[in-house]
N, C-alpha and C positions, 0 to 999 in steps of 0.2 A: 357487596358487588365488586368493591376493589379487591378483594381477597382473590375472587375468581379470576379477575383480570391478571393479578400477579402469578397466580398459579399457571394460567394459560401462557403468559409470556415467558415464565421460567422454562416450561415443557418446550416452546418454540426455540428459545436461544440454545438449549441444550441439544436439540436436534441439529440445528445449523451448525454447532460446534463440530458434532461428530459427522455431519454430511461434509464439512469443509474439509476435516482431515482424511476422509475416505476419499474425496475428490482428488486432492493435492498428492496424495500417495499413489494413486493409480494412473496418472498420466504418463504416456510415453514421451520420453525428452526428444524434442526436435533439434535440429543442428542449431548452435549458435555461432555467432561472429563477433567481429571486433571493429569498430570505427571511431575515428579521431574526431573530436569536437573541436578542441583548441590545444596550444601547447601544453603537453604532458597531461592532458584531460581526454579520456576515451570512454566509451560504453560499450559493454559487452552484453549481448542481448539475442534473443531469439530471431533467427533470418527467415523463418517460414512457419506458419501456424501458431498456435497457442501453447506457451510453455512458462518457463521460469521467468521472473521479473527482470528488468533492466538493471545491470550493474555499473555503477560509475567508477571509474579508476583514475586516481590521481597519483601522477609518478612524482616523486620528488629524490633528492639526492641522498636522502636518509631512509627510503622505504616507500612503500605504496600505501595509500588511503584507499579502501573500498566503501562504497555505499551499496549495502546488500551483498548476498552471496549465493543466491538461487536456491535450488533444491540441493540435498546431500548428494544425490546421484550425478549432479553437475559438477562437483568439485574438481575433478581431475580435468575435464575438457575447459573448465573456466581458468584453471593454472596454465594450461596449455596455450590459451589465448593470451594471457597476460605475459607470458615468456617471450611472445612475438614482438612486444614492444619494450620490454624491460627484465633485467635480472635481478632488480631490487626486491627484497621480501616485503611480504604483506605485514605491515606493523599495526594497521586498525582496520577494523570492520565496523561501519556505522549501519544500524538496522532502521529501516523506514518503518516498519512494524513486525508483527510476529509470525506472519503466515511463512508456511514452508517454503513456499515459492520465491520468498524473499530473503528468509533467515534459516533455511534448511540445512546450509552448509556451515552454521556456526561451530558446531563440535568439531567439525575438522579444521576450522580455522584455529580455534583455540589450541588444537593438537600441534599446530605448526607456529605456535607462540605469537599469534596475531592477537590483540586485544579487542574484544567485541563490546561494543556500546549501543545502548538503546534507551528510549524513554521507559521510565520506571513501570508505566501501565503496560507497554509491550512486554516487559520482562515478567510482570505478574501474571499476564495473560499466557506466556509460554509455561510457567511455572504451574499455572491451572490446569493446563492442558497436557502436562508432562512431557513437553517437548524438549529435546536435547539442546545443549550450546547455550544455556542462559548468559546473558551479559555479565561482566564482573563489574562494569560501570554504568552507571545509569543517570539521567537527569531529569529534573521536573518541567522547566520551562525552556532553557536554552544552555548550550555548553559549546565551546570551540576546541578544536584539536590542531596543534601546530606541529609541523614535521618539515624538516628541510627547507625552512624559510616559507612555507606555504600554510594557508589556514582554510579549515572547512568549518562552518558553523552549522550546529543542529538546533532545531527549534520546534517546539510543540506549539502549534497555533490552535489547537482544539480538536473536537471531536468530528468524524466524518465516516471514512471508511472503517476504522476502529476507534478505540478510546485511547490509543497509544501510538498515533500517527506522528511521525517527524519528518520535516522537511529540511533537507540538506542544502546548504548555499555554499558556493565556491566564489567568494567575493572578487578576487583577482581577475576571474574568467566571466563572471556575471551570468552564471549557470546555476539552477537550482535542480535538485532531484525530489520529486514530490511523492515518490511511492505511489501506493493506489489511489491517494486523494485525487489523482488526475490520471486519466488513460486516454490513449489515442486508438488501443485496441485491446479488448473487444468494446463494442459500444455501450452496454449496459454496465453500470456501477454495481458493485456487491456491497450492501450495507451489512457489516458484520455486528448485528445485534448481540451476539453472543459474548462479543468481546469489545463492548462499549461504543459501536459503531451509532451514527445518529443521522437520520435524513434531514432533521429539523436544522442541525448545528452544521452541517457539511458546507453549505454555501456560505456561512459565516467564516468559517475556517479558511475558504478559498478566498474570500475578501481580503483576510489578512495577508495571506500569501501574496496576493496581487500587489501589495504595498511594498514588497522587496523590489530592490533594483536589479533586474536581471533581463536577460536576452533570450537565453535559451532554457527550455524546460526539458526535462528528462522524465517522461512519464513513467509509472509503474510498469506498463506494458505497451508496446507499440512505437512507432516512429517518433523521431524528436520533434517539438513543437516550440511554442513560444507564449507570449503574453495574450495573443489574441485567441489561442488555442485553449488556453485555461479559461479566458473569460467566456468563450462559446460554451465549453463544457459546463461551467457553472451556471449560465444562463438555462441551458437546456435542463440542467438537473432542476432548477428551482421551478421551471415551467411543468416538468413532470411531477413534482412534489406537490405543487399547489393544485394541480388538476386531481391527482389522487386523494389530496385531504379534503378538496371540495366533495369527491364522490363519498369519502368516509362521512362527512358531516351530512350528507343527503341520505345517508344509511343504505348505501350501495352494498351489494353483497360482496363476498369474497371473491365468487366466481367472476362476477362483473369487473371488479378492480383488476383481477389476475387477467382477464382477456384483454382490457386496455393496455396492460403493462407488456403483454405478449405482442399484440398486433401494432400497437402505436409506439411502443419504445424498445422493442427488440428484446425483451428479456426471453430467458430460456424458457420454454413452455413446460419444461419439468425439471426436478432437480433443484440445485442450489438457489438459483435466482427466485424462483416462484415461492421457495419456503419463507423467504423473507416478507411475503405479503401479511401473515398474522401478526408479526412484530411490526411491521409498518403501520398496520390499521390500529394497534394499540398506541403506537406513539403519536400518529396524527390525530387521533380521536379526541384530543383534548381541545382547548381553546385555541382559534387560529392566532398564530405568532408571526 
């Protein structure tokens, strides 16, 4: 029985990995803009529609620290937006996770002598998927980057969107960048089971994030938010997960579960989001935790 579950789960996560790469590589790039959050701290992000993830820009007297670098195809436009606020070179790029819409520009950043840093699981995920631009520096739990008298802390709080999620903290500004652990758009989260994601662990990870002393939260996608926004997202995620887990334990069918996710939680009716259902049923089918 367990062998059957493992085989089915392996097939699902492999399909998810392929689907994710196909999806991210075929999206048309919407326009991106830049906004100032606090002194020397900016966000470059999509101004309309769905596209690459938000990029944090920290300007120092010795260079620039970026959090994420969008798709490969966004590289030139990202540099143009950066030049509108500073002539300093990019020294470090911190990846929140391995997806192309957040780390697809890594190879080009390495080519201009920026150092790329990620959690070791994110790097392992990229290597497995043969993505270019592997980080040359990794960490297991936390690390800090110091440049021009400023500090950025990177920490892995646990599994959620992937198994290699990192949250970046700008202590002087009391700002965090959550990557896709927290979204303000689109509404539904993507649980990347192929790369270590977990519906069960996601809320525990956010509980740890909420212990950080911050005022502003830069989400992986969408407008800026704060502590209340993350708490709302966390509670809504738990309510969704608990309801689906109850359905799994009541032997609801995949079609019944999919219908609830689409109609009540705005998951995509086809494609990436709905492909998570098999893996989600397997994860939530164990004892209630």
